[in-house]
C-alpha positions in Angstrom: 0.0 0.0 0.0 1.3 3.5 -0.9 2.2 5.6 2.1 1.4 9.2 1.7 3.3 11.4 4.1 4.6 14.9 4.0 6.8 17.1 6.1 7.2 20.8 6.6 9.1 23.2 8.9 6.8 24.6 11.6 6.4 28.4 11.5 6.5 28.9 15.2 9.7 26.9 16.1 11.4 25.7 12.8 11.0 22.1 13.8 9.9 19.5 11.2 6.3 18.2 11.4 5.3 15.0 9.7 1.9 13.8 8.5 -0.7 14.8 6.1 -0.4 18.1 4.2 -3.5 20.4 4.3 -3.4 23.4 2.1 -5.9 26.1 3.0 -6.6 29.5 1.5 -4.2 31.3 3.8 -2.6 28.5 5.8 -0.5 25.4 5.1 -0.6 22.7 7.8 0.7 19.3 8.6 -1.7 17.1 10.7 -1.1 13.6 12.1 -4.4 12.3 10.8 -7.2 14.0 9.0 -9.5 13.7 12.1 -6.7 14.6 14.5 -5.5 17.8 16.0 -3.2 19.6 16.7 -2.2 20.9 13.4 1.1 22.5 12.7 1.3 25.6 10.5 4.3 25.1 8.2 6.2 27.1 5.7 4.9 26.0 2.3 8.4 26.3 0.7 9.6 23.5 3.0 6.8 21.0 2.3 8.1 17.8 0.8 6.5 14.4 0.1 7.8 11.0 1.2 9.2 9.2 -1.8 8.1 5.8 -0.5 11.7 4.8 -0.2 14.3 4.8 2.5 18.1 5.3 2.3 20.6 2.5 2.5 21.9 3.4 6.1 21.5 1.5 9.3 19.0 4.2 10.4 16.8 3.5 7.3 16.0 7.2 6.9 12.8 8.0 4.9 13.7 10.0 1.8 11.6 13.1 1.1 11.4 15.7 -1.7 14.1 18.2 -0.6 16.5 15.8 1.0 20.2 15.9 0.2 21.8 12.5 -0.4 25.1 10.9 -1.2 24.6 8.4 -4.0 27.0 5.8 -5.2 26.4 5.3 -8.9 28.7 3.7 -11.6 31.7 3.8 -9.3 31.3 7.5 -8.3 29.8 9.3 -5.3 27.3 12.1 -6.2 25.9 14.7 -3.8 22.4 15.4 -5.0 19.0 16.7 -4.0 15.8 14.7 -4.3 13.2 16.5 -6.4 9.8 15.5 -7.8 9.8 16.3 -11.5 8.4 14.9 -14.8 6.1 12.5 -12.9 8.6 10.9 -10.6 11.2 11.5 -7.8 14.7 12.0 -9.0 18.2 12.6 -7.8 19.4 15.9 -9.2 23.1 16.7 -9.6 25.3 18.2 -12.2 27.7 15.2 -11.8 25.1 12.8 -13.4 25.5 12.5 -17.2 21.9 13.9 -17.8 21.9 16.0 -14.6 19.4 13.6 -12.9 18.7 10.0 -12.1 15.3 8.6 -11.2 15.2 7.0 -7.7 13.4 4.1 -9.3 16.5 3.2 -11.2 18.3 2.3 -7.9 15.3 1.2 -5.9 15.2 -2.2 -4.2 12.1 -3.8 -2.7 11.4 -6.5 -0.1 7.6 -6.9 0.1 6.2 -3.5 1.3 9.6 -2.0 2.1 11.6 -0.1 -0.4 15.1 1.5 -0.3 17.6 3.1 -2.6 20.7 1.0 -3.0 23.8 3.1 -2.3 22.0 6.2 -1.1 22.7 7.9 2.2 20.6 10.9 3.4 23.0 13.6 4.6 20.7 16.6 5.1 17.9 18.7 3.6 18.0 21.7 1.2 16.3 23.7 3.9 18.8 22.9 6.7 22.0 22.1 4.9 22.0 23.7 1.5 25.8 24.2 1.7 26.2 20.4 1.2 25.2 20.9 -2.4 28.2 23.2 -2.9 30.8 20.5 -2.3 
């Protein structure tokens, strides 16, 4: 079953909130369930969707749109951001031949659990943008 989860940085304290994304006329919120409160007002620029995949670390970090990862691909390490574009989630980095690589090209699955072989989450574009300048 597909897991729909979002995250966004809370406006009041800058902490990440995880759950469902609710976009109102003047507010953007993350809630734990559609019938549950409290809701967390978030900066819409920081909202990112869970890709459905985890990284390849012992912590098995969830990978979201806006994460920065180190990816081993064809014998090289690439520092890239995860972005939803052209109908799918992709790693974006100038070091890739086409400038991007779809996550699905490196995805592995074991029943309902999916991960990206050789990918390690190292930050987010909102907290650690300097990592992309390496």
